[in-house]
KETOR-683614 format. One record per residue (C-alpha): residue number from 0; residue in three letters; z, x, y. Coordinates in Angstrom, 3 decimals. Layout:
PT resi resn       zz       xx       yy
PT  NUM  ala        Z        X        Y
...
// end
This chain:
PT resi resn       zz       xx       yy
PT    0  asn   36.025  -29.249   49.982
PT    1  asp   33.555  -29.513   47.095
PT    2  lys   33.910  -25.880   46.035
PT    3  ile   36.730  -23.795   47.473
PT    4  leu   37.030  -20.025   47.236
PT    5  leu   40.697  -19.007   47.440
PT    6  cys   40.997  -15.261   47.949
PT    7  asp   44.210  -13.330   47.272
PT    8  gly   43.974  -11.324   50.493
PT    9  leu   46.499   -8.561   49.851
PT   10  asn   45.241   -8.019   46.292
PT   11  thr   41.677   -7.612   47.577
PT   12  phe   42.733   -5.426   50.515
PT   13  ile   44.940   -3.026   48.539
PT   14  arg   42.320   -2.637   45.818
PT   15  ser   39.764   -1.785   48.515
PT   16  phe   42.137    0.488   50.444
PT   17  val   42.952    2.524   47.344
PT   18  val   39.474    3.011   45.893
PT   19  asn   37.170    2.989   48.923
PT   20  pro   37.100    6.393   50.703
PT   21  thr   34.945    5.148   53.624
PT   22  ile   35.693    6.763   56.984
PT   23  asn   34.250    5.953   60.398
PT   24  glu   32.430    8.354   62.748
PT   25  asn   35.809    9.556   64.075
PT   26  gly   37.027   10.507   60.603
PT   27  ile   39.421    7.544   60.343
PT   28  his   39.775    5.869   56.965
PT   29  ile   38.433    2.292   57.072
PT   30  gly   37.953    1.743   53.339
PT   31  gly   40.405   -1.150   53.191
PT   32  ile   38.520   -3.101   55.845
PT   33  ser   34.971   -2.321   54.719
PT   34  gly   35.758   -2.742   51.016
PT   35  phe   37.494   -6.079   51.622
PT   36  leu   34.574   -7.454   53.634
PT   37  gln   32.031   -6.221   51.069
PT   38  ser   33.988   -7.754   48.195
PT   39  leu   34.408  -11.046   50.045
PT   40  gly   30.718  -11.113   50.982
PT   41  tyr   29.692  -10.503   47.381
PT   42  ala   31.941  -13.327   46.176
PT   43  ile   30.641  -15.753   48.814
PT   44  arg   27.001  -14.974   47.941
PT   45  asn   27.624  -15.466   44.224
PT   46  ile   30.079  -18.380   44.253
PT   47  ala   28.468  -20.272   47.166
PT   48  pro   31.651  -22.076   48.241
PT   49  thr   31.730  -24.892   50.772
PT   50  arg   35.074  -23.584   52.063
PT   51  val   36.792  -20.164   52.033
PT   52  ile   40.557  -19.671   52.305
PT   53  ile   42.127  -16.203   52.428
PT   54  cys   45.829  -16.188   51.508
PT   55  phe   48.137  -13.298   52.368
PT   56  asp   51.769  -12.777   51.429
PT   57  gly   54.060  -13.908   54.213
PT   58  lys   56.757  -11.680   55.648
PT   59  gly   59.674  -11.601   53.211
PT   60  gly   57.579  -13.185   50.462
PT   61  ser   59.329  -11.434   47.589
PT   62  gln   62.905  -11.651   48.872
PT   63  arg   63.717  -14.913   47.089
PT   64  arg   62.392  -13.555   43.797
PT   65  arg   64.238  -10.247   44.237
PT   66  lys   67.473  -12.195   44.663
PT   67  leu   66.858  -13.842   41.293
PT   68  phe   65.531  -10.690   39.637
PT   69  pro   66.405   -7.427   41.493
PT   70  asn   63.713   -5.410   39.680
PT   71  tyr   60.900   -7.781   40.762
PT   72  lys   57.909   -5.565   41.617
PT   73  ala   60.186   -2.502   41.581
PT   74  gln   57.476   -0.440   39.878
PT   75  arg   55.160   -1.045   42.863
PT   76  arg   57.430    0.263   45.592
PT   77  met   56.586    3.636   47.071
PT   78  gly   60.133    4.914   46.487
PT   79  asp   60.721    8.161   48.375
PT   80  gly   57.401    7.848   50.210
PT   81  lys   55.831   10.872   48.511
PT   82  lys   53.546    8.935   46.176
PT   83  arg   49.939    8.863   47.375
PT   84  met   47.874    5.720   47.008
PT   85  thr   44.323    6.668   47.944
PT   86  arg   41.740    9.320   47.190
PT   87  val   41.293    9.930   50.913
PT   88  asn   42.102   13.504   51.944
PT   89  ser   42.373   12.781   55.654
PT   90  tyr   46.102   11.931   55.522
PT   91  asn   48.704   14.571   56.321
PT   92  asn   51.370   12.759   54.302
PT   93  ala   52.294    9.472   52.642
PT   94  glu   53.670    8.096   55.934
PT   95  asp   50.266    8.587   57.631
PT   96  glu   48.658    6.787   54.721
PT   97  arg   51.144    3.887   55.002
PT   98  leu   50.506    3.610   58.765
PT   99  ser   46.748    3.576   58.141
PT  100  met   47.174    0.769   55.636
PT  101  his   49.170   -1.330   58.102
PT  102  his   46.703   -0.607   60.926
PT  103  gln   43.701   -1.546   58.771
PT  104  leu   45.380   -4.721   57.538
PT  105  ala   46.145   -5.786   61.117
PT  106  arg   42.527   -5.125   62.171
PT  107  leu   41.206   -6.959   59.129
PT  108  thr   43.217  -10.089   59.901
PT  109  glu   41.858   -9.992   63.484
PT  110  tyr   38.299   -9.783   62.127
PT  111  leu   38.913  -12.625   59.669
PT  112  glu   40.090  -14.864   62.519
PT  113  thr   36.550  -14.678   63.968
PT  114  leu   34.859  -15.867   60.759
PT  115  pro   34.283  -19.463   59.598
PT  116  leu   37.128  -19.412   57.081
PT  117  asp   40.833  -20.195   56.945
PT  118  val   43.556  -17.543   56.808
PT  119  val   46.896  -18.667   55.377
PT  120  ile   50.099  -16.668   55.801
PT  121  val   53.369  -18.506   55.180
PT  122  glu   56.621  -16.690   55.906
PT  123  asn   58.766  -16.122   52.794
PT  124  ile   55.931  -17.228   50.502
PT  125  glu   53.656  -15.004   48.420
PT  126  ala   49.903  -15.595   48.318
PT  127  asp   50.025  -16.628   44.656
PT  128  asp   52.409  -19.469   45.520
PT  129  ser   50.164  -20.613   48.390
PT  130  ile   47.078  -20.489   46.182
PT  131  ala   48.766  -22.361   43.318
PT  132  tyr   49.974  -25.017   45.758
PT  133  ala   46.485  -25.369   47.240
PT  134  thr   44.799  -25.793   43.855
PT  135  glu   47.333  -28.293   42.555
PT  136  gln   48.508  -30.208   45.652
PT  137  leu   46.078  -29.822   48.565
PT  138  phe   42.771  -29.931   46.688
PT  139  pro   43.458  -31.754   43.390
PT  140  asp   39.887  -33.064   43.130
PT  141  ser   38.015  -29.945   44.251
PT  142  glu   36.490  -27.158   42.223
PT  143  cys   38.593  -24.092   43.072
PT  144  val   37.664  -20.477   42.418
PT  145  ile   40.492  -17.963   42.803
PT  146  met   39.388  -14.418   43.628
PT  147  ser   41.916  -11.872   42.381
PT  148  thr   42.572   -9.231   39.742
PT  149  asp   46.124  -10.595   39.335
PT  150  lys   46.374  -12.042   35.828
PT  151  asp   49.151  -14.422   36.939
PT  152  tyr   46.432  -16.733   38.265
PT  153  leu   45.033  -17.245   34.770
PT  154  gln   47.763  -19.825   34.116
PT  155  leu   46.070  -22.070   36.698
PT  156  val   42.711  -22.166   34.890
PT  157  ser   41.656  -25.729   34.089
PT  158  asp   38.556  -27.910   34.025
PT  159  arg   38.223  -27.439   37.815
PT  160  val   40.119  -24.189   38.544
PT  161  phe   38.504  -20.855   37.719
PT  162  val   39.448  -17.236   38.357
PT  163  trp   36.877  -14.704   39.566
PT  164  ser   37.818  -11.107   38.741
PT  165  pro   35.941   -8.956   41.263
PT  166  thr   36.494   -5.744   39.290
PT  167  lys   35.218   -7.199   36.017
PT  168  lys   32.625   -9.368   37.817
PT  169  lys   33.742  -12.131   35.485
PT  170  tyr   34.664  -15.811   35.764
PT  171  tyr   37.565  -17.056   33.725
PT  172  asn   37.323  -20.624   32.552
PT  173  lys   39.276  -22.258   29.724
PT  174  gln   36.928  -20.956   27.046
PT  175  ser   36.587  -17.334   28.248
PT  176  leu   40.344  -17.132   28.813
PT  177  lys   41.003  -18.310   25.244
PT  178  glu   38.411  -15.861   23.867
PT  179  glu   39.729  -12.804   25.724
PT  180  tyr   43.485  -13.397   25.568
PT  181  glu   43.692  -15.734   22.546
PT  182  ile   45.919  -18.207   24.407
PT  183  pro   45.156  -21.289   26.485
PT  184  ala   45.933  -21.252   30.206
PT  185  tyr   48.744  -23.775   29.871
PT  186  asn   50.622  -21.251   27.692
// end
Protein backbone atom coordinates (compact mmCIF):
# COMPACT_ATOMS: atom_id res chain seq x y z
CA ASN A 1 0.00 0.00 0.00
CA ASP A 2 2.91 2.38 -0.61
CA LYS A 3 1.39 3.97 -3.71
CA ILE A 4 -2.25 3.31 -4.53
CA LEU A 5 -3.95 4.11 -7.82
CA LEU A 6 -7.68 4.65 -7.25
CA CYS A 7 -9.52 4.72 -10.56
CA ASP A 8 -13.02 6.17 -10.96
CA GLY A 9 -14.26 3.26 -13.07
CA LEU A 10 -17.47 4.68 -14.51
CA ASN A 11 -15.82 8.02 -15.31
CA THR A 12 -13.05 6.24 -17.22
CA PHE A 13 -15.46 3.84 -18.95
CA ILE A 14 -17.98 6.46 -20.11
CA ARG A 15 -15.22 8.74 -21.38
CA SER A 16 -13.82 5.80 -23.36
CA PHE A 17 -17.23 4.62 -24.57
CA VAL A 18 -18.12 8.06 -25.91
CA VAL A 19 -14.90 8.97 -27.70
CA ASN A 20 -13.45 5.62 -28.80
CA PRO A 21 -15.09 4.34 -32.03
CA THR A 22 -13.27 0.96 -31.95
CA ILE A 23 -15.26 -1.98 -33.30
CA ASN A 24 -14.36 -5.66 -33.36
CA GLU A 25 -14.15 -7.93 -36.43
CA ASN A 26 -17.92 -8.50 -36.21
CA GLY A 27 -18.67 -4.78 -36.37
CA ILE A 28 -19.60 -4.54 -32.68
CA HIS A 29 -18.57 -1.41 -30.81
CA ILE A 30 -15.99 -2.22 -28.12
CA GLY A 31 -14.57 1.27 -27.60
CA GLY A 32 -15.60 1.42 -23.95
CA ILE A 33 -13.70 -1.75 -23.10
CA SER A 34 -10.59 -1.12 -25.20
CA GLY A 35 -10.37 2.56 -24.28
CA PHE A 36 -10.74 1.80 -20.57
CA LEU A 37 -8.00 -0.83 -20.64
CA GLN A 38 -5.67 1.42 -22.65
CA SER A 39 -6.23 4.34 -20.29
CA LEU A 40 -5.70 2.16 -17.23
CA GLY A 41 -2.56 0.62 -18.74
CA TYR A 42 -1.13 4.06 -19.51
CA ALA A 43 -1.80 5.22 -15.94
CA ILE A 44 -0.22 2.10 -14.42
CA ARG A 45 2.92 2.46 -16.58
CA ASN A 46 3.32 6.12 -15.66
CA ILE A 47 2.25 6.10 -12.00
CA ALA A 48 3.84 2.73 -11.11
CA PRO A 49 1.47 1.96 -8.22
CA THR A 50 1.98 -0.88 -5.77
CA ARG A 51 -1.80 -1.42 -5.66
CA VAL A 52 -4.67 -0.64 -8.07
CA ILE A 53 -8.30 -0.21 -6.99
CA ILE A 54 -11.09 0.40 -9.50
CA CYS A 55 -14.22 1.91 -7.94
CA PHE A 56 -17.60 1.84 -9.67
CA ASP A 57 -20.87 3.43 -8.60
CA GLY A 58 -23.06 0.94 -6.79
CA LYS A 59 -26.64 0.28 -7.79
CA GLY A 60 -28.79 3.16 -6.52
CA GLY A 61 -25.72 5.28 -5.78
CA SER A 62 -27.38 8.61 -6.49
CA GLN A 63 -30.77 7.92 -4.90
CA ARG A 64 -29.85 9.35 -1.49
CA ARG A 65 -28.52 12.53 -3.08
CA ARG A 66 -31.56 12.86 -5.36
CA LYS A 67 -33.78 12.71 -2.28
CA LEU A 68 -31.89 15.68 -0.84
CA PHE A 69 -31.60 17.50 -4.16
CA PRO A 70 -34.04 16.28 -6.87
CA ASN A 71 -32.05 17.88 -9.71
CA TYR A 72 -28.82 16.04 -8.77
CA LYS A 73 -27.18 15.01 -12.07
CA ALA A 74 -30.42 15.84 -13.92
CA GLN A 75 -28.44 17.34 -16.81
CA ARG A 76 -26.75 13.96 -17.38
CA ARG A 77 -29.86 11.85 -17.80
CA MET A 78 -30.73 10.72 -21.30
CA GLY A 79 -34.29 12.05 -20.97
CA ASP A 80 -36.48 10.75 -23.79
CA GLY A 81 -33.76 8.37 -24.98
CA LYS A 82 -33.18 10.18 -28.27
CA LYS A 83 -29.89 11.82 -27.32
CA ARG A 84 -26.88 10.04 -28.80
CA MET A 85 -23.72 9.63 -26.77
CA THR A 86 -21.10 8.26 -29.15
CA ARG A 87 -19.67 8.94 -32.58
CA VAL A 88 -20.27 5.31 -33.53
CA ASN A 89 -22.61 4.92 -36.51
CA SER A 90 -23.34 1.24 -35.96
CA TYR A 91 -26.32 1.87 -33.64
CA ASN A 92 -29.85 1.88 -35.02
CA ASN A 93 -31.12 4.05 -32.16
CA ALA A 94 -30.31 5.37 -28.69
CA GLU A 95 -31.69 2.19 -27.07
CA ASP A 96 -29.18 0.04 -29.01
CA GLU A 97 -26.43 2.37 -27.86
CA ARG A 98 -27.58 2.11 -24.22
CA LEU A 99 -27.68 -1.71 -24.45
CA SER A 100 -24.16 -1.72 -25.93
CA MET A 101 -22.93 0.41 -23.05
CA HIS A 102 -24.40 -1.95 -20.47
CA HIS A 103 -23.06 -5.02 -22.30
CA GLN A 104 -19.55 -3.54 -22.56
CA LEU A 105 -19.56 -2.49 -18.91
CA ALA A 106 -20.57 -6.00 -17.83
CA ARG A 107 -17.80 -7.54 -19.98
CA LEU A 108 -15.27 -5.04 -18.68
CA THR A 109 -16.00 -5.89 -15.05
CA GLU A 110 -15.56 -9.60 -15.90
CA TYR A 111 -12.17 -8.83 -17.48
CA LEU A 112 -11.10 -6.72 -14.50
CA GLU A 113 -11.87 -9.61 -12.14
CA THR A 114 -9.07 -11.59 -13.85
CA LEU A 115 -6.42 -8.89 -13.28
CA PRO A 116 -4.26 -8.34 -10.17
CA LEU A 117 -6.31 -5.41 -8.91
CA ASP A 118 -9.30 -4.77 -6.66
CA VAL A 119 -12.75 -3.83 -7.95
CA VAL A 120 -15.01 -2.03 -5.47
CA ILE A 121 -18.75 -1.65 -6.00
CA VAL A 122 -20.83 -0.75 -2.94
CA GLU A 123 -24.61 -0.68 -3.30
CA ASN A 124 -26.11 2.80 -2.76
CA ILE A 125 -22.67 4.42 -2.78
CA GLU A 126 -21.07 6.38 -5.62
CA ALA A 127 -17.45 5.78 -6.62
CA ASP A 128 -16.40 9.23 -5.42
CA ASP A 129 -17.60 8.40 -1.90
CA SER A 130 -15.73 5.07 -1.95
CA ILE A 131 -12.56 6.73 -3.21
CA ALA A 132 -12.75 9.55 -0.64
CA TYR A 133 -13.29 7.00 2.13
CA ALA A 134 -10.33 4.93 0.93
CA THR A 135 -7.96 7.90 0.82
CA GLU A 136 -8.98 9.25 4.21
CA GLN A 137 -9.92 6.16 6.25
CA LEU A 138 -8.50 2.96 4.74
CA PHE A 139 -5.10 4.24 3.58
CA PRO A 140 -4.32 7.32 5.72
CA ASP A 141 -0.56 6.81 5.45
CA SER A 142 -0.33 5.83 1.78
CA GLU A 143 0.36 7.94 -1.26
CA CYS A 144 -2.90 7.88 -3.24
CA VAL A 145 -3.35 8.86 -6.87
CA ILE A 146 -6.95 9.29 -8.02
CA MET A 147 -7.52 8.79 -11.74
CA SER A 148 -10.53 10.77 -12.95
CA THR A 149 -11.61 13.81 -14.93
CA ASP A 150 -14.17 14.61 -12.20
CA LYS A 151 -13.11 17.88 -10.58
CA ASP A 152 -14.89 16.93 -7.34
CA TYR A 153 -11.82 14.87 -6.43
CA LEU A 154 -9.65 17.98 -6.34
CA GLN A 155 -10.95 18.72 -2.83
CA LEU A 156 -9.08 15.61 -1.63
CA VAL A 157 -5.66 16.81 -2.82
CA SER A 158 -3.15 16.93 0.03
CA ASP A 159 0.50 16.19 0.74
CA ARG A 160 -0.17 12.49 -0.04
CA VAL A 161 -3.30 12.54 -2.26
CA PHE A 162 -2.99 13.53 -5.91
CA VAL A 163 -5.38 13.56 -8.85
CA TRP A 164 -4.32 12.30 -12.28
CA SER A 165 -6.40 13.75 -15.12
CA PRO A 166 -6.08 11.27 -17.99
CA THR A 167 -7.43 13.73 -20.57
CA LYS A 168 -5.04 16.52 -19.59
CA LYS A 169 -2.24 14.04 -18.78
CA LYS A 170 -1.68 16.12 -15.67
CA TYR A 171 -1.12 15.50 -11.96
CA TYR A 172 -2.81 17.80 -9.52
CA ASN A 173 -0.95 18.42 -6.31
CA LYS A 174 -1.48 21.28 -3.85
CA GLN A 175 0.67 23.69 -5.85
CA SER A 176 -0.69 22.95 -9.35
CA LEU A 177 -4.26 23.05 -8.03
CA LYS A 178 -3.65 26.48 -6.48
CA GLU A 179 -2.01 27.73 -9.69
CA GLU A 180 -4.77 26.55 -12.04
CA TYR A 181 -7.87 27.24 -9.94
CA GLU A 182 -6.52 29.91 -7.56
CA ILE A 183 -7.93 28.12 -4.50
CA PRO A 184 -6.46 25.54 -2.13
CA ALA A 185 -7.94 22.04 -2.06
CA TYR A 186 -9.40 22.49 1.41
CA ASN A 187 -11.63 25.27 0.01
